[in-house]
C-alpha positions in Angstrom: 2.0 -73.2 24.8 0.6 -69.7 24.8 2.8 -67.2 26.6 2.3 -63.6 27.6 5.3 -61.3 27.8 4.9 -58.1 29.9 8.1 -56.1 29.2 8.6 -52.4 28.5 12.1 -52.5 27.0 11.4 -52.7 23.2 14.6 -54.5 22.2 14.4 -57.1 25.0 10.6 -57.7 24.5 11.1 -58.2 20.8 14.0 -60.6 21.3 12.2 -62.7 23.9 9.1 -62.9 21.7 11.2 -64.0 18.8 13.1 -66.6 20.8 10.0 -68.2 22.3 8.2 -68.2 18.9 11.2 -70.1 17.5 10.6 -72.7 20.2 7.1 -73.2 18.8 5.1 -71.2 21.3 2.3 -68.7 20.6 3.6 -65.5 22.1 1.9 -62.1 22.8 3.9 -59.1 24.0 2.6 -56.0 25.8 4.5 -53.1 27.5 2.2 -51.9 30.2 0.1 -53.3 33.1 -3.0 -51.9 31.6 -2.6 -53.7 28.3 -1.7 -56.9 30.2 -4.8 -56.7 32.3 -7.0 -56.2 29.3 -5.7 -59.2 27.3 -5.8 -61.5 30.4 -9.6 -60.8 30.5 -10.0 -62.3 27.1 -7.2 -64.8 26.6 -5.9 -67.8 28.5 -2.2 -68.2 28.9 0.0 -71.0 30.1 2.9 -68.8 31.2 3.4 -65.0 31.9 6.9 -63.6 31.7 6.4 -60.5 33.9 8.8 -57.6 34.3 8.5 -55.9 37.7 9.5 -52.4 36.6 6.8 -51.2 34.2 5.9 -47.6 33.2 2.4 -47.7 34.9 3.3 -49.6 38.0 5.0 -52.7 39.5 4.5 -56.2 37.9 3.9 -57.4 41.5 0.6 -55.6 41.4 -0.5 -57.8 38.5 0.9 -60.9 40.1 -1.1 -60.2 43.3 -4.3 -59.7 41.2 -3.8 -63.0 39.4 -3.3 -64.9 42.6 -6.3 -63.2 44.3 -8.4 -64.3 41.4 -7.1 -67.9 41.9 -5.4 -67.9 38.5 -3.1 -70.9 38.1 -1.1 -69.4 35.2 2.6 -69.9 35.7 4.4 -66.6 36.3 8.1 -66.1 35.7 9.2 -62.6 37.0 12.2 -60.7 35.5 14.1 -58.2 37.6 17.3 -56.1 37.7 20.3 -57.4 39.5 19.9 -55.1 42.5 16.2 -55.9 43.2 16.7 -58.7 45.6 13.9 -57.7 47.9 11.5 -57.5 44.9 12.5 -61.0 43.9 11.8 -62.4 47.4 8.5 -60.5 47.6 7.5 -61.8 44.1 8.1 -65.4 45.1 6.2 -65.0 48.3 3.3 -63.5 46.4 2.9 -66.4 44.1 5.6 -66.2 41.3 6.9 -69.6 40.2 10.4 -68.5 39.3 12.5 -65.4 38.5 15.4 -64.6 36.2 17.8 -61.7 36.6 18.5 -59.1 33.9 20.5 -59.3 31.8 19.7 -62.9 31.0 20.4 -65.4 28.3 17.5 -66.1 26.0 18.1 -69.8 26.0 18.0 -69.9 29.8 14.8 -67.9 29.8 13.2 -70.4 27.3 14.3 -73.3 29.6 12.8 -71.7 32.6 9.6 -71.1 30.8 9.4 -74.8 30.0 10.3 -75.7 33.6 7.6 -73.6 35.3 5.0 -74.8 32.8 5.8 -78.4 33.7 5.2 -77.8 37.4 1.6 -77.3 36.5 1.8 -80.5 34.5 -0.4 -79.3 31.7 -3.1 -81.5 33.1 -1.1 -84.7 33.0 1.6 -84.1 35.7 4.1 -86.1 33.7 7.3 -85.1 31.8 7.2 -88.3 29.7 4.1 -89.5 28.1 3.7 -92.8 26.3 1.7 -92.7 23.1 0.5 -95.4 20.8 2.8 -97.7 18.7 6.0 -97.3 20.8 6.0 -93.5 20.8 7.3 -91.6 23.8 6.9 -87.8 24.3 9.5 -86.2 26.6 8.1 -82.8 27.5 11.2 -81.8 29.5 13.6 -82.2 26.6 11.2 -81.5 23.7 11.9 -85.0 22.3 9.6 -87.4 20.6 10.9 -91.0 19.9 9.7 -94.4 18.8 11.4 -97.3 20.5 14.3 -95.1 21.5 14.9 -93.5 18.0 14.2 -89.8 17.9 11.8 -88.4 15.4 12.5 -84.9 14.0 9.7 -82.4 14.3 9.5 -78.7 13.3 8.7 -76.2 16.1 5.0 -76.0 15.2 4.6 -79.8 14.7 6.0 -80.1 18.2 3.6 -77.4 19.5 0.6 -79.4 18.1 1.6 -82.7 19.5 2.5 -81.1 22.9 -0.9 -79.3 23.1 -2.6 -82.7 22.5 -0.4 -84.5 25.0 -0.9 -82.0 27.7 -4.6 -82.9 27.8 -4.6 -86.7 27.7 -7.9 -88.2 26.6 -9.4 -84.8 25.9 -10.4 -83.4 22.5 -8.6 -80.2 21.4 -10.6 -78.0 19.1 -9.1 -76.5 16.0 -9.4 -73.1 17.7 -7.5 -74.3 20.8 -4.7 -75.7 18.7 -4.5 -72.4 16.8 -4.2 -70.6 20.2 -1.2 -72.8 21.1 0.5 -72.1 17.8 -0.1 -68.4 16.9 0.2 -65.2 18.8 -2.0 -62.1 18.3 -1.4 -60.5 14.9 0.2 -63.6 13.4 -1.5 -64.7 10.2 -3.2 -68.1 10.4 -4.0 -69.9 7.1 -7.5 -71.5 7.1 -6.1 -75.0 6.8 -3.0 -74.6 8.9 -4.0 -77.1 11.6 -5.1 -79.7 9.1 -1.7 -79.3 7.4 0.3 -79.9 10.6 -1.9 -82.8 11.6 -1.3 -84.4 8.2 2.4 -84.0 8.5 2.4 -85.5 12.0 0.4 -88.5 10.8 2.9 -89.1 8.1 5.8 -89.1 10.6 4.1 -90.9 13.5 1.5 -93.1 11.9 -2.1 -92.5 10.6 -3.7 -93.8 13.8 -1.7 -91.6 16.3 -4.0 -88.6 16.0 -7.7 -89.2 15.9 -10.2 -86.8 14.3 -13.3 -86.3 16.3 -15.8 -85.0 13.8 -17.2 -81.6 14.5 -15.1 -81.2 17.7 -11.3 -81.5 16.9 -8.5 -83.9 17.6 -7.2 -86.2 20.3 -4.3 -88.6 20.7 -4.9 -92.3 20.4 -4.9 -94.2 23.7 -1.7 -96.2 24.4 -2.2 -99.9 23.8 -1.8 -102.2 26.8 
């Protein structure tokens, strides 16, 4: 997934970005409402992790703007312990969840996954059956064949997840890069091809289909 962090505390923002990148997500981090507004005009995100207390205003302002624009991006707000009224207001204004500072980074990562699943990524399913006995469990980040788990790296998982969240659709190389890399991260010219090749070796050559000139898609499950 591609995730936007809006957080003005440098140490916290950096730690959150690192933790979510370790989980295989593409993560961008900005410290002000102005910068967040600017990037949201040019980039599509799956989840926004939004601090409410920012130097140039309240994160609730950005939340209201997103919902007025009918944006369906999942929003997880972060608040201080004593801001109960802000948490309630944020939820009523369209936030999907909240987490109270100070928070555990593993819990934050789990909540990010949870709010993204509520939108279903287009499929509305937590478990997706693939070809040749493969099952993808989005809720537990688990890929298995006939019950036996297959080990994937974080970025291999990110590729297969991006494909699975759009069943039957073709994902372009650029879309897959967006799912794997944040702004400023170096992307090698053949990175997607390398990950696709690794996945085919682990899952079978027919699991991921190349659509010439357009990108990649998952094979349809056999009846």
